[in-house]
C-alpha positions as CSV (number, residue, x, y, z in Angstrom):
1,M,-0.2,-0.2,0.0
2,V,1.0,3.3,-0.7
3,N,0.7,5.9,2.0
4,K,-0.6,9.4,2.2
5,V,0.9,11.6,4.6
6,T,-0.4,14.7,6.5
7,V,1.8,16.9,9.2
8,I,-1.1,18.7,11.3
9,G,1.0,21.7,12.5
10,S,3.3,24.0,11.2
11,G,5.5,26.0,13.4
12,N,9.1,25.9,13.8
13,W,9.6,22.3,14.3
14,G,6.5,21.4,12.1
15,S,8.1,22.7,9.3
16,V,11.5,21.1,9.6
17,V,9.4,17.9,10.0
18,A,7.6,18.7,6.8
19,R,11.2,19.5,5.0
20,I,12.1,15.8,6.1
21,V,9.3,13.7,5.0
22,G,8.7,16.0,2.1
23,V,12.1,14.7,0.8
24,N,11.3,11.0,1.8
25,C,8.0,11.3,0.1
26,A,9.2,12.5,-2.9
27,E,11.8,9.7,-3.1
28,K,10.1,6.8,-2.0
29,A,7.5,6.4,-4.5
30,S,6.6,2.7,-3.9
31,Q,6.1,3.7,-0.3
32,F,4.5,7.2,0.2
33,E,2.3,9.4,-2.4
34,R,4.4,12.4,-3.4
35,Q,2.1,15.1,-2.2
36,V,2.3,16.1,1.6
37,N,-0.4,18.1,3.2
38,M,0.8,20.4,6.0
39,W,-2.2,22.1,8.1
40,V,-1.1,25.8,8.7
41,F,-3.1,27.9,11.2
42,E,-3.8,30.7,8.6
43,E,-2.3,34.3,9.5
44,N,-1.6,37.3,7.8
45,I,2.0,38.3,7.2
46,K,3.5,41.1,5.8
47,V,7.0,40.6,3.6
48,D,8.9,43.5,2.3
49,D,5.7,45.6,2.8
50,T,3.4,43.2,0.7
51,E,0.7,41.4,2.8
52,Y,0.2,37.5,2.0
53,K,-2.0,34.7,3.7
54,L,0.6,32.3,5.5
55,T,-0.6,29.6,3.3
56,E,-0.5,31.6,0.3
57,Y,3.1,32.6,0.9
58,I,4.2,29.0,1.7
59,N,2.6,27.5,-1.5
60,T,4.1,30.2,-3.6
61,H,7.5,30.6,-2.0
62,H,8.0,27.2,-0.5
63,E,9.1,28.9,2.7
64,N,7.3,29.2,5.9
65,V,8.7,32.8,6.4
66,K,7.5,33.1,9.9
67,Y,8.2,30.1,11.6
68,L,11.2,28.8,9.6
69,P,12.6,31.9,7.8
70,G,15.6,31.0,5.1
71,F,14.8,27.4,4.6
72,K,13.1,26.1,1.8
73,L,10.4,23.5,1.6
74,P,10.2,21.0,-0.5
75,D,7.8,21.9,-3.5
76,N,5.5,18.9,-3.0
77,V,4.6,20.6,0.6
78,V,1.6,21.9,0.4
79,A,0.0,24.2,2.9
80,V,-3.6,23.8,3.5
81,P,-5.7,26.3,6.2
82,D,-8.4,23.7,6.9
83,V,-7.3,20.8,8.8
84,R,-10.1,18.5,7.8
85,E,-9.1,19.2,4.3
86,A,-5.3,18.4,5.2
87,V,-6.2,15.1,6.5
88,A,-8.7,13.8,4.2
89,G,-7.8,10.6,2.5
90,S,-4.4,10.3,4.5
91,N,-3.5,7.0,6.6
92,M,-0.4,8.5,8.1
93,L,-0.6,11.4,10.6
94,I,2.0,13.4,12.3
95,F,1.0,15.7,15.2
96,V,3.3,18.4,15.7
97,L,1.6,21.3,17.2
98,P,1.3,22.6,21.0
99,H,0.1,19.9,23.2
100,Q,-2.9,22.3,24.4
101,F,-4.4,22.3,21.0
102,V,-4.2,18.4,20.1
103,K,-7.6,17.6,21.9
104,R,-9.7,20.4,19.9
105,T,-8.1,19.5,16.5
106,C,-9.1,15.9,16.8
107,E,-12.4,16.8,17.6
108,T,-12.4,18.5,14.7
109,I,-11.4,15.9,12.3
110,K,-12.8,12.8,14.1
111,E,-15.7,12.2,11.7
112,I,-13.2,12.4,8.3
113,V,-10.3,10.3,9.6
114,R,-9.5,7.0,7.8
115,K,-10.5,4.2,9.8
116,D,-7.1,2.6,8.8
117,A,-5.3,5.4,9.6
118,F,-2.1,5.8,12.4
119,A,-0.5,8.8,13.9
120,I,2.1,9.7,15.5
121,S,2.8,12.7,18.3
122,L,5.8,15.1,18.0
123,C,3.9,17.1,20.8
124,K,5.9,17.5,24.1
125,G,3.6,17.9,26.9
126,F,0.4,16.3,28.9
127,E,-3.0,16.9,28.3
128,V,-4.3,18.1,31.7
129,T,-7.4,16.6,33.4
130,E,-8.9,17.1,37.1
131,K,-6.7,13.9,38.2
132,E,-4.0,13.1,35.6
133,L,-1.5,14.2,33.2
134,V,-2.5,12.4,30.3
135,I,0.1,11.4,27.1
136,I,-0.8,12.8,24.0
137,S,-0.8,10.0,22.0
138,D,-3.7,8.7,24.3
139,V,-5.5,11.9,23.7
140,V,-5.0,10.8,20.0
141,R,-6.1,7.3,20.1
142,D,-9.0,7.7,22.4
143,T,-10.5,11.1,20.1
144,L,-9.9,9.1,16.8
145,G,-10.0,5.6,17.5
146,I,-6.7,5.3,16.0
147,T,-3.3,3.8,17.1
148,C,-0.8,6.4,18.2
149,G,3.2,6.4,18.6
150,A,5.4,9.0,19.7
151,L,8.8,10.7,18.4
152,M,10.9,12.0,20.7
153,G,14.5,13.2,20.8
154,A,17.5,15.9,21.2
155,N,16.0,17.7,18.2
156,L,16.6,21.7,18.3
157,A,14.8,22.3,14.9
158,N,16.9,25.0,13.5
159,E,20.0,22.6,14.1
160,I,18.2,20.1,12.0
161,A,17.2,22.3,9.0
162,L,20.8,22.9,8.9
163,G,21.5,19.5,8.2
164,Q,23.4,18.6,11.4
165,F,23.0,15.2,12.4
166,A,20.3,14.2,15.1
167,E,18.7,11.3,16.4
168,A,15.2,10.4,17.6
169,T,13.4,7.5,18.8
170,I,10.1,6.6,17.6
171,A,7.7,4.4,19.9
172,T,4.8,2.6,18.6
173,T,3.0,-0.3,20.0
174,V,2.5,-2.0,16.6
175,E,6.0,-2.3,15.1
176,W,4.9,-2.4,11.4
177,Q,4.0,1.1,11.9
178,G,7.1,2.1,13.8
179,R,9.0,0.7,10.9
180,A,6.8,2.9,8.6
181,F,7.4,5.5,10.6
182,Q,11.1,5.0,10.3
183,Q,11.2,5.1,6.4
184,L,9.0,8.2,6.5
185,F,11.7,9.8,8.6
186,N,14.9,8.5,8.2
187,R,17.5,10.8,6.5
188,P,21.4,10.3,6.6
189,S,21.6,13.1,9.1
190,F,18.4,12.3,10.8
191,R,18.1,8.6,12.2
192,C,15.5,7.3,14.3
193,A,15.7,4.2,16.6
194,Y,12.7,2.3,17.5
195,V,10.9,1.0,20.6
196,S,7.7,-0.1,21.8
197,D,7.1,1.8,25.2
198,V,5.3,4.9,24.1
199,T,4.7,6.0,27.3
200,A,8.2,6.1,28.5
201,V,9.5,8.0,25.4
202,E,6.3,10.6,25.8
203,V,6.8,11.1,29.7
204,C,10.5,12.1,28.7
205,G,9.6,14.6,26.6
206,A,7.1,16.4,28.8
207,L,9.3,16.2,32.1
208,K,12.5,17.1,30.5
209,N,11.0,20.6,29.7
210,V,10.4,21.0,33.5
211,V,14.1,20.1,34.3
212,A,15.2,22.5,31.6
213,V,13.0,25.4,33.1
214,G,15.7,24.8,36.4
215,A,18.6,24.8,34.4
216,G,17.6,28.6,33.3
217,F,17.4,29.2,37.0
218,V,20.8,28.0,37.4
219,D,22.0,30.0,34.5
220,A,20.6,33.2,35.7
221,L,22.1,32.9,39.1
222,G,25.8,32.5,37.2
223,M,26.5,28.8,38.0
224,G,28.4,26.9,35.9
225,N,28.6,23.7,34.3
226,N,28.9,21.6,37.8
227,T,25.6,23.0,38.9
228,K,23.8,22.8,35.8
229,C,25.0,18.8,35.2
230,A,23.4,18.4,39.0
231,I,20.3,19.5,38.0
232,I,20.3,17.2,35.0
233,R,21.4,14.2,36.7
234,L,18.9,14.6,39.7
235,G,16.1,15.6,37.0
236,L,16.9,12.5,35.2
237,M,16.6,10.5,38.2
238,E,13.1,12.0,39.2
239,M,11.8,11.9,35.8
240,M,12.3,7.8,35.7
241,A,10.9,7.7,39.2
242,F,7.8,9.8,38.2
243,A,7.3,7.7,35.0
244,E,7.4,4.7,37.0
245,E,5.1,5.6,40.2
246,F,2.5,7.3,38.1
247,Y,2.5,5.6,34.5
248,G,4.1,2.0,35.3
249,C,7.2,2.6,32.9
250,T,9.6,0.1,34.7
251,N,11.9,-0.1,31.5
252,R,14.7,2.5,32.2
253,N,16.6,1.8,29.2
254,V,14.5,4.0,27.3
255,F,15.6,7.1,29.7
256,F,19.2,6.2,27.9
257,E,17.7,6.6,24.3
258,S,17.8,10.0,22.6
259,C,14.2,10.9,23.6
260,G,16.1,10.7,27.3
261,I,19.2,12.1,28.4
262,A,20.1,13.2,25.2
263,D,16.7,15.5,24.8
264,L,17.3,16.2,28.4
265,I,20.8,17.6,28.0
266,T,20.1,19.2,24.8
267,T,17.1,21.3,26.0
268,C,19.0,22.3,29.4
269,Y,21.9,23.6,27.2
270,G,20.1,25.1,24.0
271,G,16.3,25.1,24.4
272,R,13.6,27.8,25.0
273,H,12.6,26.6,28.3
274,T,16.0,27.0,29.7
275,R,16.4,30.2,27.7
276,L,13.3,31.7,29.5
277,G,13.9,30.2,32.6
278,K,16.8,32.5,32.9
279,L,14.9,35.6,31.9
280,F,12.2,34.6,34.1
281,V,14.5,35.0,37.2
282,E,16.7,37.9,35.4
283,T,13.6,40.1,34.6
284,G,10.7,39.2,37.1
285,K,8.4,39.0,34.2
286,S,5.9,36.2,33.9
287,F,6.5,33.3,31.5
288,E,3.2,34.3,29.8
289,E,4.9,37.7,28.9
290,L,8.1,36.1,28.0
291,E,6.5,33.8,25.8
292,K,4.8,36.8,23.9
293,E,7.9,38.5,23.9
294,H,10.5,36.0,22.9
295,L,8.9,33.0,20.8
296,N,7.3,34.3,17.9
297,G,4.3,32.4,18.2
298,Q,5.6,29.3,20.1
299,K,4.6,28.1,23.3
300,L,6.3,27.0,26.8
301,Q,5.2,23.8,28.5
302,G,7.8,23.6,31.2
303,H,6.6,25.9,33.9
304,Q,2.7,24.5,33.1
305,T,4.0,20.8,33.5
306,A,5.5,21.7,36.6
307,E,2.1,22.8,37.9
308,K,0.4,19.7,37.1
309,V,3.6,17.5,38.4
310,Y,3.4,19.2,41.5
311,K,-0.5,18.8,42.0
312,M,0.1,15.7,41.5
313,L,2.3,14.7,43.8
314,F,0.7,17.0,46.6
315,A,-2.6,14.8,45.6
316,K,-0.4,11.7,46.6
317,G,0.5,13.3,50.1
318,E,3.7,14.4,51.5
319,T,5.8,11.3,51.3
320,A,5.4,11.9,47.3
321,V,6.4,15.3,47.7
322,K,9.3,14.5,49.5
323,K,10.7,12.2,46.9
324,Y,10.8,14.8,43.9
325,P,12.3,17.9,45.7
326,L,13.7,19.3,42.2
327,F,10.4,18.8,40.4
328,V,8.8,20.6,43.7
329,A,11.5,23.3,44.0
330,I,11.0,24.3,40.0
331,Y,7.3,24.7,40.6
332,K,7.7,27.0,43.8
333,V,10.5,29.1,41.7
334,S,8.0,29.4,38.9
335,T,4.9,30.4,41.1
336,K,7.7,32.8,43.2
337,E,6.5,31.2,46.2
338,I,10.5,30.7,46.9
339,A,13.3,32.7,45.4
340,A,15.4,30.9,42.7
341,Q,18.5,30.7,44.9
342,D,16.5,28.4,47.4
343,L,16.7,25.7,44.6
344,F,20.0,24.7,45.7
345,Q,18.8,23.9,49.2
346,C,16.8,21.2,47.2
347,L,19.5,19.6,45.7
348,A,21.8,19.5,49.0
349,D,19.0,17.9,50.7
350,H,18.1,15.5,47.5
351,P,17.3,11.9,48.5
352,E,20.0,10.9,46.0
353,H,22.4,12.5,48.5
354,M,21.3,10.7,51.5
């Protein structure tokens, strides 16, 4: 069967992904239809004093000038402003949009998604309910009634756009679907390993943003690599413990794939969560203000995830709270309940040091 692909999302990372799969769909005609639809949230933009619809500009200039300026998209990537039209007829769906919009988007398309479709989520975050944090692949699966895997890794979008070598981890519960996504994503400079533990891979992708915010606090306080590496190591330990306690993820090997330690390190040294965590302390501005000023429409998840993680721990009781002092401290600094420098007390008193 020849697969038809739709990319649902067109931000910085979504546009990089569209470049990758666009090239592969053009080269692998026996496996994929050539045209790749990319759903674009329609906006008015101005380029050289001329106004365009964003989809119009992408389809005529083959560049997402707002979210990935300076990089050409393959001409077989077609920007579509109507998400229902974008997914119609496709059986391979790639979700790469801010996690808070996934549920709403799935509700919009659920009546027209093919019954034999399967999906993959590149969204790093959780869907928040009253009682828990739900991984995004489960949101897609439960809303659309199709299987959904995850792709996570040490993937700073602009570096991949530049062709610098990177790895990622693909997880699906159905192996042949994972192998199909490997064929869709693998390039000489972008290599994807396959694992079956979707939950662990997604939990890695969401929780590392919490740790990265803490790394930004360290940068703001002028601390060096010793301190940041302590944050990273302790953060990884809390990520693994949290994934096992709340999601039953007992295979810790997944945390040493690209989706785990590699993504954590990359984000703590080069990601937007660390950059804005630093500015949060230095400027005293809220994360919402900093997001608007510095991210050009992109979204932060780390401080929101920290809040929900804290609420899950608090609901479980004092013993649970004490087991995750770094997560708790990052949450409390984010809400200005404690000062950033108080983070170091949690490090000194961490159970890992007892």
